[in-house]
N, C-alpha and C positions, 0 to 999 in steps of 0.2 A: 504493500500500500504506500502511495506516494506521501512523503512528509509535506505538510502544509502549515501555513501560518495559522495560529490559533489566537483567540482573544487574549489568552494567558501570556502570549509573547509580548503583550503591551502592558503587562501588569506591574512591571518594575521588580518582579521577583526573580526566582532562579531561571525560569524559562527566558525571561527578558534578558538577563545577564548572559545566558548561554548564547542567545541569538546575536547580541552585540559582539561578544568575543569571537564566535565562530564565523559569523557571516560578514562582519564589518572590520573589526580591529585586525584580525588575522590577515585579511587581504590588503587593507589600506594602511598597514603599519608604517609609522614613522615616529621619531622621538617625541614630537609634540602631541600626537594623538595617543600614543601608548600610555601616557600618564593617566588618561581617563579622568581628568579633572573636569569640573563643571564648565570651565572655559579654557581656551588655549592661551598661553602667555608667550609673547615673542617680542623682539625689538625691531623697530623700523625707524628710519629717519628720512626727512625730505617730504615732498608733497605726495599725498596718498590718494588713491582712488578706491571707492567702496561701492559695491552694488549688491542687489538682491534680486531674486527671480524665483518663479515657481513653474513646474513642468507637469502637465496633465495630458501629454500626447496619447492618442489612441489610434492604433494599437501600441503597446509598449515596446514591441519589437517590429522593426520595419527594415526594408532593404537599405543597407548602408549604415545602420545604427540601431539604437534603442534608447529608452528614456534615460539610462545612466550616462551614456556618451553625450546625449543631447544636453543633459544638465551641466556637465563639466564644460563642454564646448561653449554653450550659450553664456555661461557666467564668465568664463575666460575671455570670450569675445567682447562682452560688455565692458570689461576692464580695459582691454586692448584698444577699444575705440576712443578712449581718452588719452591714448599714448602710453598707458601704464604697462609695466612688466607685471603680469599676474603672479602672485606668490602663494596665497593661502585661500582655501575654500572651506566652507561648512556645508554639510549635507544633512537635511532632515527628511526622513522617509515616513510617509503616511501610507500604511499598508492595509489592504482589505483582507479581512479574515478569509482564509481559503486559498490565498496565493501559494502556489507550490514553492517550496524552499529552493528547488532546482532553478526556478526562474529568477528568484531573488539572487541566487549565487551568480548566475550569468550576468545580471545587471551590475552587481558589485564588482565583478571581474572587469566588466566593461568600463566602469568608473575608474578603476585602477589603471587600466591601459591608457585611457584618455588623459588622466591626470599626469601619467608619466610622459606622454607625448607633449603635453602642454607645459611641462616643467613646473607644475604646482603640487602642493601638498594638501590633502584633506586633513584638517587639524582638529575639527570638532564636528559634532552632529547630534542627531536625536532620532528616535524611532517611536512611532505611535501605531497602534493597531486599532482599526475601527470595525464594527460589525459588518458582516456580509451584506452588500447592497448599499452601504453608506459611502463607498468610494468605487472607483473603477480600477481594481487591481492594485495600482500603485501611483502615488503622487510624490514628487520630490520638490522640496524647497531648498534654495541655496543662498549663500552669501559669499562674496569674494573681496579680497583686499589685494591691491597692487601698488607699486611705487612708480611715480612718474619721473622720468629722467630730467635732468637740468636742461633748460632751453626748449622744452616741449610745451606748447600751449595750444591745445586742440579743443575746439568746441563747435557746436552746431551753428553758432551765431557769427562765425568768422569768415564765411565765404565772401570773396571780393569779386567785383566785376573783372572779367577776363580770365578768372581761374578756370582750370580744366577739371572736368569730371571724369574720374577713372573708376571703372568697374572691374573687380578682380576675376570674374569668370561668368559662365553661363548661369542664367537665372531660372528659378522655378523647380529645380531638381528635388529639393526637399519636400515641398508641398505636394507635388505629384507622386513622389515615391510613397509618402505616407497615405495619401488618398487612394492610390492604387491597391495598397495592401489592405486598407480598410474596406474597400468596396469590391475587392477581388478582380481588379482589372489587370490584364496581362498585356505586355508589349512584345513586339518582335525583337527589340533590343533590350539589353539589361539596363534598367534605370534605377539608380541608387540615390539616396539622400546625399547632399553635399556636406553634411554635418562634419565640421572640422574645427580644431583650435587655431585661431589666427594670430596669436601672440607673436609667434616667430616671424610671420609675414610682416606684421607691423614693425617689429624690431628691425627687419631688413630695410623697410621703407625709411625708417627714421635714421638709419645709418647712412642712407643715401642723401637724405635731407631732413633737417629738423623743421623745415619751412613747409609744414603740412597744416592746412587750416581746419579741415573737417574730416572726420572719419565716422562712419555709421555702418552697422550691419543690417541689411534689409530683411528682417525676419517677418513677423506678421504684418500683413499689408503690402509686402513685397517692395520692389524697387520704386514703384510709383509713389507709395506712401512715404517712404524714406526721403525721396527727393523733395516732396512737398513739405515735409517737416523742416528740412534744411533751408529751403527757400523761404519759408515762413520765419524761421529763427533769424536768418541773416537779412531778411527784408530785401531779397533779390529775386530775379527770375533765373530759372535754370532751363537751358535749351539743350535738348538731346536729339540724337538721330536714331530713328528706328532701325536702320540698316546696320548700325554699329553695335547694337545690343545682341550679344550671343545668347541663343536659345536652342537647346537640343531638339532634334526632330521629334523624339518621343514625347517631349514636353509640349511642343506645338500641337502634335496629334491629339494628346490627351486633353489639352485646353480646348481645342476645336470640338471634341466630342462632348465635353462637359459644359461648354459655354463659358469658359474662364478666359481671362486676359492674362498672359504670362507676367505682365508688369505688376500684377497684384498678388502673385503666388509667393508663398513664404520661402525663404532661403535660410540656411543655418551654417554656411561655410563661405559666404561671400561678404565683401565689403565695398563700400563706396568711399572714395577719397576725393576731396576737393583741394587742389594744389595750384599755387601760382604758376603761370605759364612758363616762367624761366626754370622751374624745378620739375615740371611734369615729366619730361623725357627721362631724367635720371631716376625718378621715383618709379616710373613704369618699367624701366630696365631692371631695377632691383627686384620688382615684383615678379617679373618673368623668370627670374632665377630660382624662385621659391616654388615648390610643387603646388602650393595653394594659390599661387598667383600667375602661373605659367600662361594662362589664357587672358590675362589682364588686357584691357583696351580702353582707350579714351572714347567716351560716348557722347561728350558734349562740353559745354562751357557755361559760365555764369554771365548773365547780362543784368542790366539795371532795371529794365521794365518788361512786363508788368510785375511789380514786386509781389512776392509770395506765390508766384505762379510757375508751374512747370509746363513747358511747351515742347512738343515733339514734332520733328519733321518726319513725315511718314515716308515709306518706300516709294510712294507715288508723287512725292514732292510737295504735298499739302502740309499744313500745320494744324495741329489740334492741341487743345488744352488737356493735360493729363491731371485729373483731379485726385484727391486723396480718397482712399477706400472708404465707402460708407457701409456699415454693417460688417458681417463676418463671412467672408468668402469661403474659408476652409476652417471650420471649428476644430478645436482640440488638435492643433497642428504642432504645438510645442509645449 
């Protein structure tokens, strides 16, 4: 009979301690976590970045990743978008009664691999168990801390007229991969989530130039919503070219079938950078040397008017306004 999570695993008693020791501490071991104190104690200096997030993706396993990898990468990427070097993460698991322990083990192993790739340590966490039907298998809450290097000043309100807009790779892979798994849709070609930690890519970009104005990862709401956020924060217009935006054929086909626009589909391993024109080429060159930026491309530039608007030149040569997403195109995508 398969071992499963019981309500008693969240009681704080022996079963709970055994679960923490065997399923979490053993796999995620490091000197800060191993103390098992109520909080992790560490030393940092300089400017810090701090973020928090929650992950409720359904299904919890999908092509190219799972909720554990997603939680680590998503939190690392939020830190990296401020130019920070991600260092420490917390993880809190909310587990539905009945989840097979084998599935929990797979997810914790995935967390460990993603954290190793990202160069971060899981230093504290929490586990709660809720009755069957009160959650959907597993939810994860995270927090992350990183250090911002000297000379780095990145924010969504710093885009300037003439700046170039760089996209790190093809859009829509994550959203369509999760949706295809959820709905049982198959493709002729293998389509996987782009879920990846981008801290190393950002470090390479900053080594090429500290003169990067904006960074953002286009997750929920996709590329269109992210560009609208940046245009609004900086009070500028962002002009993009449809033909410059990379989209895989499988994603295009799925979007046509489902009635989606790839510009609004979620990503979990892509970033948008807004860089002054004199630095754009060297930043782009550095990105292309990193495996998570090898398909990077300039997709547009920043203009003065109309402020707060994103305008796209279509493949037919016409121009259309690209609005921010209204509603929830793909629920439970991260």
